C-alpha positions as CSV (number, residue, x, y, z in Angstrom):
1,M,-1.2,-34.5,4.5
2,T,-0.6,-30.7,3.5
3,T,0.8,-28.3,5.9
4,Y,-0.2,-24.6,5.9
5,T,1.7,-21.8,7.7
6,V,-0.8,-18.9,8.9
7,C,0.9,-16.2,11.0
8,C,2.6,-17.8,13.8
9,F,0.9,-21.3,13.8
10,R,1.1,-24.1,11.5
11,R,-2.1,-26.5,10.3
12,R,-2.0,-29.7,8.6
13,F,-4.8,-30.9,6.3
14,R,-5.7,-34.1,4.4
15,P,-6.1,-33.1,0.9
16,A,-9.3,-33.8,-1.1
17,S,-9.7,-37.1,-2.9
18,N,-8.6,-37.0,-6.4
19,E,-10.9,-39.5,-7.4
20,P,-13.8,-38.8,-9.6
21,S,-17.3,-38.6,-8.0
22,E,-19.9,-41.1,-8.4
23,A,-21.8,-38.8,-10.6
24,I,-19.0,-38.3,-13.0
25,G,-18.5,-41.8,-13.1
26,D,-22.1,-42.5,-14.2
27,V,-22.0,-40.1,-17.0
28,F,-18.4,-41.5,-18.1
29,Q,-19.7,-45.2,-18.3
30,A,-22.8,-43.9,-20.1
31,Y,-20.7,-42.9,-23.1
32,A,-17.3,-45.0,-22.8
33,H,-16.5,-47.6,-25.3
34,G,-16.0,-51.4,-23.9
35,D,-12.5,-50.6,-23.2
36,G,-13.4,-48.0,-20.4
37,T,-12.2,-44.9,-22.6
38,L,-13.9,-42.2,-24.5
39,G,-13.2,-41.4,-28.2
40,E,-13.7,-38.5,-30.3
41,E,-17.2,-39.6,-31.2
42,A,-18.0,-40.3,-27.8
43,L,-17.1,-36.9,-26.8
44,R,-19.3,-35.4,-29.6
45,R,-22.4,-37.1,-28.1
46,F,-21.7,-36.2,-24.5
47,L,-21.0,-32.5,-25.7
48,R,-24.2,-32.6,-27.7
49,E,-26.4,-34.5,-25.2
50,V,-24.9,-33.3,-21.6
51,Q,-22.8,-30.0,-22.4
52,G,-25.6,-28.5,-24.9
53,E,-23.2,-27.7,-27.7
54,M,-25.4,-27.8,-30.8
55,S,-23.3,-26.8,-33.7
56,D,-21.5,-29.6,-35.6
57,G,-18.4,-27.2,-36.0
58,D,-18.2,-26.5,-32.6
59,L,-18.4,-30.1,-31.3
60,E,-15.9,-31.0,-33.8
61,E,-13.6,-28.4,-32.5
62,S,-14.4,-28.9,-29.0
63,A,-13.7,-32.8,-29.4
64,R,-10.2,-32.1,-31.2
65,E,-9.3,-29.6,-28.1
66,I,-10.3,-32.2,-25.4
67,M,-8.0,-34.8,-27.2
68,T,-5.2,-32.3,-27.5
69,F,-5.5,-31.2,-23.9
70,A,-5.5,-35.0,-22.8
71,A,-2.7,-35.9,-25.1
72,E,-0.7,-33.0,-23.8
73,Q,-1.3,-33.6,-20.0
74,K,-0.8,-37.6,-20.8
75,L,-4.4,-38.4,-20.0
76,L,-4.8,-40.9,-22.8
77,K,-5.0,-44.7,-22.3
78,K,-1.4,-46.2,-23.2
79,G,-1.1,-47.6,-26.7
80,G,-3.2,-44.8,-28.4
81,G,-6.2,-45.3,-26.7
82,G,-8.9,-43.0,-25.8
83,L,-9.5,-40.8,-22.7
84,T,-9.5,-42.5,-19.4
85,I,-12.2,-41.6,-16.2
86,E,-8.9,-40.0,-14.6
87,G,-8.4,-38.0,-17.6
88,F,-12.0,-37.0,-18.3
89,H,-12.5,-36.0,-14.5
90,R,-9.2,-33.8,-14.8
91,W,-10.3,-32.2,-18.0
92,L,-13.9,-31.2,-16.5
93,C,-12.2,-29.7,-13.4
94,S,-9.5,-27.9,-15.6
95,D,-9.4,-24.5,-17.1
96,A,-9.8,-26.1,-20.3
97,N,-13.3,-26.5,-19.7
98,A,-14.2,-22.7,-18.5
99,A,-17.5,-21.7,-19.2
100,L,-15.9,-18.7,-21.1
101,H,-12.9,-20.0,-22.9
102,P,-10.6,-17.5,-24.5
103,R,-9.6,-20.0,-27.2
104,R,-13.1,-20.2,-28.2
105,G,-12.2,-16.6,-29.7
106,V,-14.5,-13.9,-30.7
107,R,-18.2,-14.9,-31.1
108,D,-19.9,-11.5,-31.4
109,D,-20.4,-9.5,-34.7
110,M,-17.6,-6.7,-34.7
111,G,-18.6,-4.8,-37.5
112,L,-21.2,-2.8,-35.9
113,P,-20.7,1.0,-34.4
114,L,-18.6,1.4,-31.3
115,S,-22.0,2.5,-29.5
116,H,-23.3,-1.2,-29.9
117,Y,-20.8,-2.7,-27.2
118,F,-19.8,-2.7,-23.8
119,I,-16.2,-1.9,-23.3
120,Y,-13.5,-3.0,-20.7
121,T,-12.7,0.4,-19.3
122,G,-10.3,1.4,-16.6
123,H,-10.5,4.4,-14.2
124,N,-7.2,6.2,-13.3
125,S,-5.2,3.6,-15.1
126,Y,-1.9,4.7,-13.8
127,L,-2.6,4.4,-10.2
128,T,-0.6,1.6,-8.2
129,G,-2.9,1.5,-5.1
130,N,-5.3,3.9,-3.1
131,Q,-6.7,7.4,-5.2
132,L,-4.9,9.2,-2.3
133,S,-1.3,8.6,-1.8
134,S,0.0,5.9,-3.9
135,G,2.5,5.9,-6.6
136,C,1.8,6.3,-10.4
137,S,3.4,3.9,-12.8
138,E,3.1,2.5,-16.1
139,V,3.0,-0.8,-14.9
140,P,-0.6,-1.2,-13.9
141,I,-1.5,0.5,-17.2
142,A,0.5,-2.6,-19.0
143,K,-1.1,-5.1,-16.9
144,A,-4.7,-3.6,-17.6
145,L,-4.0,-3.9,-21.5
146,L,-2.4,-7.2,-21.0
147,D,-5.9,-8.6,-18.8
148,G,-7.8,-7.0,-21.9
149,V,-8.9,-3.5,-21.1
150,R,-9.4,-1.6,-23.7
151,V,-10.1,2.1,-22.2
152,I,-7.0,3.6,-20.6
153,E,-7.3,7.0,-18.7
154,L,-4.5,9.5,-18.3
155,D,-4.6,12.7,-15.9
156,L,-2.2,15.2,-17.3
157,W,-0.7,17.9,-15.4
158,P,2.1,20.4,-15.9
159,N,5.3,19.6,-13.7
160,A,6.7,22.2,-11.2
161,A,8.6,23.8,-13.8
162,K,5.6,24.0,-16.3
163,D,7.8,23.0,-19.1
164,D,6.8,19.2,-19.2
165,V,3.8,16.9,-18.7
166,E,3.3,14.5,-15.9
167,V,0.6,11.8,-15.3
168,L,-0.9,11.9,-11.7
169,H,-4.1,12.1,-9.9
170,G,-4.4,16.0,-9.5
171,R,-5.1,17.5,-5.8
172,T,-3.7,14.4,-4.1
173,W,-0.3,13.2,-2.8
174,T,0.2,10.7,-5.3
175,S,3.7,10.5,-6.9
176,P,3.7,11.4,-10.7
177,V,5.1,9.2,-13.6
178,E,6.4,10.7,-17.0
179,L,3.8,10.9,-19.6
180,G,6.5,9.2,-22.3
181,R,6.7,6.0,-19.9
182,C,2.8,5.5,-20.2
183,L,2.7,6.2,-23.8
184,D,5.6,3.7,-24.4
185,A,3.7,0.9,-22.3
186,I,0.3,1.5,-24.1
187,K,2.4,1.1,-27.5
188,E,4.2,-2.2,-26.3
189,H,0.9,-3.8,-24.5
190,A,-2.2,-2.4,-26.5
191,F,-2.6,-5.3,-29.0
192,V,-0.9,-8.4,-27.2
193,S,-4.4,-9.5,-25.7
194,S,-6.8,-8.1,-27.9
195,P,-6.5,-6.8,-31.8
196,Y,-9.1,-4.4,-31.1
197,P,-9.0,-0.8,-30.4
198,V,-7.7,1.0,-27.4
199,I,-9.4,4.3,-26.7
200,L,-7.1,6.7,-24.9
201,T,-9.1,9.2,-22.5
202,L,-7.3,12.1,-21.3
203,E,-8.4,14.4,-18.6
204,D,-6.2,17.4,-19.7
205,H,-5.0,20.4,-17.5
206,L,-2.6,21.8,-20.0
207,T,-1.8,25.1,-21.7
208,P,-1.4,25.1,-25.2
209,H,2.4,24.9,-25.4
210,L,2.0,21.7,-23.2
211,Q,-0.9,20.4,-25.5
212,A,1.4,20.8,-28.5
213,K,4.2,19.1,-26.5
214,V,1.7,15.8,-25.9
215,A,0.6,16.1,-29.4
216,K,4.1,15.6,-30.7
217,M,4.9,12.7,-28.0
218,I,1.7,10.8,-29.1
219,K,2.1,11.1,-33.1
220,E,5.8,10.0,-32.7
221,T,4.9,7.1,-30.1
222,F,1.8,5.6,-32.1
223,G,2.8,6.5,-35.5
224,D,0.5,4.7,-38.1
225,T,-1.4,3.2,-35.3
226,L,-2.8,6.3,-34.2
227,H,-6.5,6.8,-35.4
228,L,-7.2,10.5,-37.1
229,S,-10.8,11.2,-37.5
230,E,-11.5,12.7,-41.0
231,S,-13.7,15.4,-39.7
232,E,-14.4,17.0,-36.6
233,T,-17.8,15.3,-36.3
234,M,-19.2,12.0,-37.2
235,T,-22.8,10.9,-37.7
236,E,-21.9,7.3,-36.6
237,F,-19.0,5.7,-34.8
238,P,-16.6,3.4,-36.8
239,S,-17.0,-0.4,-35.7
240,P,-14.4,-2.1,-33.6
241,E,-13.4,-4.2,-36.8
242,D,-12.8,-1.2,-39.0
243,L,-10.5,0.3,-36.0
244,K,-8.4,-3.1,-35.3
245,G,-5.0,-2.6,-34.4
246,K,-5.8,1.5,-33.7
247,I,-5.6,3.7,-30.8
248,I,-8.1,6.5,-30.5
249,V,-7.8,9.8,-28.2
250,S,-11.1,10.8,-26.7
251,T,-10.9,14.1,-24.7
252,K,-12.6,17.4,-24.7
253,P,-11.9,19.9,-27.1
254,P,-9.1,22.2,-25.7
255,K,-11.2,25.5,-25.7
256,E,-13.9,23.5,-23.6
257,Y,-11.4,22.6,-21.1
258,L,-10.9,26.2,-20.2
259,Q,-14.7,26.8,-19.9
260,T,-15.4,24.0,-17.5
261,K,-14.0,22.1,-14.6
262,S,-13.0,18.6,-14.4
263,N,-15.5,16.0,-15.0
264,K,-14.4,14.4,-11.6
265,E,-14.7,17.5,-9.9
266,E,-18.3,17.7,-11.2
267,S,-19.3,14.2,-9.5
268,Q,-21.0,14.4,-6.3
269,N,-20.0,12.5,-2.9
270,G,-22.1,10.0,-1.3
271,D,-23.6,6.7,-2.6
272,T,-25.3,3.7,-1.5
273,E,-24.2,0.2,-1.8
274,E,-26.7,-2.3,-3.4
275,D,-27.4,-5.1,-1.3
276,S,-27.4,-8.5,-3.1
277,V,-26.5,-12.1,-3.2
278,W,-22.8,-10.6,-3.8
279,G,-22.9,-9.2,-0.4
280,E,-21.8,-6.1,0.7
281,E,-18.5,-4.6,-0.6
282,I,-15.6,-3.6,1.7
283,P,-15.9,-0.2,2.6
284,D,-13.5,2.3,2.3
285,N,-11.2,3.0,5.2
286,K,-12.7,6.0,7.3
287,A,-9.4,7.5,8.3
288,L,-8.4,7.8,4.6
289,M,-11.7,9.4,3.5
290,D,-11.5,11.8,6.2
291,V,-7.9,12.5,4.9
292,G,-9.3,12.6,1.5
293,R,-11.7,15.3,1.9
294,E,-9.1,17.5,3.8
295,V,-6.2,17.0,1.3
296,S,-5.2,20.2,2.7
297,D,-6.6,23.8,2.1
298,Q,-3.3,25.1,1.2
299,D,-2.6,22.2,-1.5
300,T,-6.1,23.4,-2.9
301,K,-5.4,26.8,-3.1
302,R,-2.1,26.2,-4.5
303,Y,-3.9,23.9,-7.5
304,V,-6.4,26.6,-7.9
305,K,-3.8,29.3,-8.5
306,E,-2.0,27.2,-10.8
307,E,-5.1,26.9,-13.0
308,E,-5.9,30.5,-12.9
309,D,-2.4,31.0,-14.2
310,M,-2.9,28.5,-16.7
311,E,-6.0,30.1,-18.3
312,K,-4.5,33.3,-18.4
313,L,-1.6,31.6,-20.4
314,A,-4.2,29.7,-22.5
315,Q,-6.1,32.9,-23.9
316,V,-2.9,32.9,-26.2
317,G,-4.6,30.2,-28.4
318,V,-5.7,26.6,-28.9
319,N,-3.2,24.2,-30.2
320,M,-4.6,22.5,-33.3
321,E,-2.3,19.9,-33.5
322,Y,-3.4,18.5,-30.2
323,K,-7.1,19.2,-31.3
324,R,-6.8,17.0,-34.5
325,L,-5.7,14.1,-32.5
326,I,-9.2,13.9,-30.7
327,A,-11.2,11.1,-32.6
328,I,-14.1,10.9,-30.0
329,S,-15.1,14.3,-28.8
330,L,-16.3,14.4,-25.1
331,T,-19.2,16.6,-24.9
332,R,-19.6,19.6,-22.3
333,R,-22.3,18.8,-20.0
334,K,-25.0,21.5,-19.3
335,H,-25.9,19.9,-16.1
336,D,-29.4,19.6,-17.4
337,M,-30.2,15.9,-18.1
338,D,-32.9,16.9,-20.7
339,E,-30.2,18.5,-22.6
340,D,-27.3,16.3,-21.8
341,L,-29.2,13.4,-23.2
342,K,-30.5,15.0,-26.2
343,V,-29.5,12.9,-29.4
344,D,-28.2,15.0,-32.1
345,P,-28.9,13.0,-35.3
346,N,-26.0,14.5,-37.3
347,K,-23.2,13.9,-34.6
348,V,-22.1,11.1,-32.1
349,S,-20.0,11.9,-29.2
350,R,-19.0,10.7,-25.7
351,M,-20.5,11.8,-22.3
352,S,-18.9,11.3,-18.7
353,L,-21.1,11.0,-15.9
354,G,-19.9,10.2,-12.0
355,E,-21.4,7.5,-10.4
356,T,-23.9,9.3,-8.1
357,A,-24.9,11.5,-10.5
358,Y,-25.8,8.7,-13.3
359,E,-27.4,7.0,-10.5
360,K,-29.7,9.7,-9.8
361,A,-30.0,10.3,-13.5
362,T,-31.4,6.4,-13.7
363,T,-34.4,7.2,-11.7
364,T,-36.0,10.0,-13.7
365,H,-34.4,9.7,-17.2
366,G,-33.8,5.9,-17.6
367,A,-35.4,5.7,-21.2
368,K,-33.4,8.9,-22.5
369,I,-30.3,7.0,-21.1
370,I,-30.8,4.0,-23.1
371,K,-31.7,6.1,-26.2
372,F,-28.6,8.1,-25.9
373,T,-26.3,5.1,-25.6
374,Q,-27.8,3.7,-28.7
375,K,-26.0,6.1,-30.7
376,N,-23.4,7.6,-28.5
377,L,-20.7,6.7,-25.8
378,L,-21.7,7.1,-22.0
379,R,-18.6,6.4,-19.6
380,I,-19.2,6.1,-15.7
381,F,-16.5,6.8,-13.3
382,P,-16.5,6.1,-9.8
383,R,-17.2,8.8,-6.9
384,T,-14.5,10.6,-5.6
385,T,-14.8,9.2,-1.9
386,R,-13.6,5.8,-3.1
387,I,-10.0,6.6,-1.9
388,T,-9.2,2.6,-1.2
389,S,-10.1,2.2,-5.3
390,S,-13.2,0.3,-4.5
391,N,-15.7,-0.3,-7.3
392,Y,-19.4,0.4,-7.5
393,N,-22.1,-2.4,-9.3
394,P,-21.2,-2.2,-13.0
395,L,-24.7,-3.8,-13.6
396,M,-26.3,-0.3,-12.9
397,G,-24.5,1.0,-15.9
398,W,-24.7,-1.9,-18.3
399,R,-28.7,-2.3,-17.8
400,Y,-29.1,1.2,-19.2
401,G,-26.9,0.7,-22.0
402,A,-23.5,2.4,-20.8
403,Q,-20.7,1.4,-22.6
404,M,-17.8,2.5,-20.7
405,V,-18.4,1.4,-16.9
406,A,-14.7,2.5,-15.6
407,A,-13.7,0.3,-13.0
408,N,-10.5,0.7,-10.6
409,M,-8.3,-2.1,-11.6
410,Q,-6.0,-1.4,-9.2
411,G,-8.9,-2.2,-6.4
412,H,-10.3,-5.4,-5.2
413,G,-14.0,-7.0,-4.3
414,R,-16.9,-8.4,-5.9
415,K,-17.7,-5.5,-8.3
416,L,-14.5,-5.7,-9.8
417,W,-14.8,-9.6,-10.2
418,L,-18.3,-8.9,-11.8
419,T,-16.4,-6.9,-14.6
420,Q,-13.6,-9.0,-14.9
421,G,-16.0,-12.0,-15.4
422,M,-18.1,-9.9,-17.9
423,F,-15.1,-9.2,-20.1
424,R,-14.1,-13.0,-20.4
425,A,-16.8,-13.0,-22.8
426,N,-16.3,-12.9,-26.4
427,G,-12.8,-14.5,-26.5
428,G,-11.5,-11.9,-23.7
429,C,-11.1,-9.2,-26.5
430,G,-12.3,-6.3,-24.5
431,Y,-15.8,-5.8,-26.5
432,V,-19.0,-7.5,-25.9
433,K,-22.0,-6.8,-27.8
434,K,-25.0,-5.3,-26.3
435,P,-28.1,-7.6,-26.2
436,N,-30.7,-6.6,-28.8
437,F,-33.2,-5.5,-26.2
438,L,-31.1,-2.3,-25.4
439,M,-30.8,-1.7,-29.3
440,N,-34.3,-1.7,-30.0
441,C,-35.6,1.8,-30.8
442,D,-39.2,0.7,-31.6
443,K,-39.8,-0.8,-28.3
444,M,-37.5,0.8,-25.3
445,F,-36.3,-1.7,-22.6
446,D,-37.1,-0.5,-18.9
447,P,-34.7,-2.4,-16.6
448,R,-37.3,-1.7,-13.4
449,S,-40.5,-3.2,-15.0
450,N,-41.6,-6.6,-14.0
451,L,-41.3,-8.9,-17.2
452,P,-42.7,-12.2,-17.8
453,V,-40.5,-15.3,-17.3
454,K,-39.6,-16.8,-20.7
455,T,-36.9,-19.1,-19.8
456,M,-36.2,-21.3,-16.8
457,L,-32.3,-21.8,-15.9
458,K,-31.5,-25.0,-14.2
459,V,-28.2,-25.1,-12.5
460,K,-26.7,-28.6,-12.1
461,R,-24.3,-29.2,-9.3
462,K,-20.8,-29.0,-9.9
463,T,-17.6,-30.9,-8.1
464,F,-15.5,-28.7,-5.8
465,N,-12.5,-30.0,-4.4
466,I,-12.2,-28.5,-0.5
467,Y,-9.7,-29.0,2.1
468,Q,-10.9,-30.4,5.2
469,P,-9.2,-31.2,8.6
470,K,-8.1,-34.7,9.5
471,T,-9.8,-34.6,13.1
472,A,-12.3,-32.7,15.0
473,T,-9.8,-31.4,17.5
474,Q,-8.2,-29.5,14.6
475,M,-8.8,-26.2,13.4
476,Q,-12.5,-26.2,12.1
477,C,-13.2,-25.3,8.8
478,S,-16.8,-24.4,7.7
479,C,-16.6,-24.4,3.8
480,F,-19.5,-23.3,1.7
481,V,-19.8,-22.3,-2.0
482,R,-21.9,-18.9,-3.2
483,L,-23.4,-19.3,-6.6
484,A,-24.8,-16.0,-7.8
485,I,-26.6,-15.4,-11.2
486,V,-26.4,-11.8,-12.4
487,T,-28.8,-10.2,-15.1
488,L,-29.1,-6.9,-17.0
489,S,-32.6,-6.8,-15.7
490,L,-33.5,-6.0,-12.1
């Protein structure tokens, strides 16, 4: 019996049986030797005929991995035999048999321009909790990088004395963290889980003398790992392979920061959640949203005055050292989608859109978004009313080719799980190659069209271990499994 304590009461459950099911037993017997075990040759046949692995190289490697796993877990028959039925069952239900196993490594071609990949992207990477009043820290940045996130966002603001730089969510009650601590965390953890480039997006609210200070800190912290572009414009992005082990700074050129509002301020509130097999997302707390809408007129006026003072100081000039750090420029929006989505054959860039503005654009400019993202980078970020760090459905970004679908990694729920699941692919390196149909310039993909069925996918049943109560008089347990298959098309 297993005892669980919940709040103020305790319940006892009988553990599920560890015996292999009849279906697993039948498969095992079909491939087992006379001594009731599976050797490497039998495993290769099972992997080819049942699991569907076709490559000889993959079969050899997978069979060796299984036998190594079985030896480590002491699941082989004593005396140097093969894999027993108990060991076979244990392997089938273990992480070693995961559908997307990181040990299988990077499979995509990593030599294409950055625009050809979906990139694991975080939003407000420094926050420890909600978007309104949580703390700022380097800890969630380190965790995100260890989980494979490749795009880290930092909001840079002057401190109260205007002589140093802090990282915090502006116009909120979040407590700041020192920029140096965030940069050190990035340096230490950037390439632990993946060797491919980390893109550092900066939301900059600084005067030139503070930009100079940031430039010095970034160069001293990252040294040779910092990627510096040879020219201010590029006709094509370099590839993840070319940028291995590099940290890339992406932000607006300083002059444009003085001419426009923050991208986040441009985003519109309000959105509709998509009803699907994933179910409804947990809604943001209404009380928090109401507080967020009022974040006090007094605080807002204070921030406005501070920015006005900063703009006056900024007339002194633009810090060129800071400007040279920017390897991927964020273009200034014209607030005209036809103009914003024009593709410049002589220049590539990055554009950011708020969740709501982007969703509206897909209904009127879907084909132009796909064409834009074939060459340029597009980042989508959550709307400002997601106070509790909830997330939108990332599929709405991916199906139109948006590479950087930013997620609140400190959040929760099905939409975040979908993002995390997506980037377990390709060895968990943080870059997943976009499907060819999104890069086809001759025939533009339309996610809203009804396409003919080309392939039928059959999902076979899988064994699940579920705890059940011992008797009907004990706490009733209604367990079920929901299986969802998501695709880029509607």
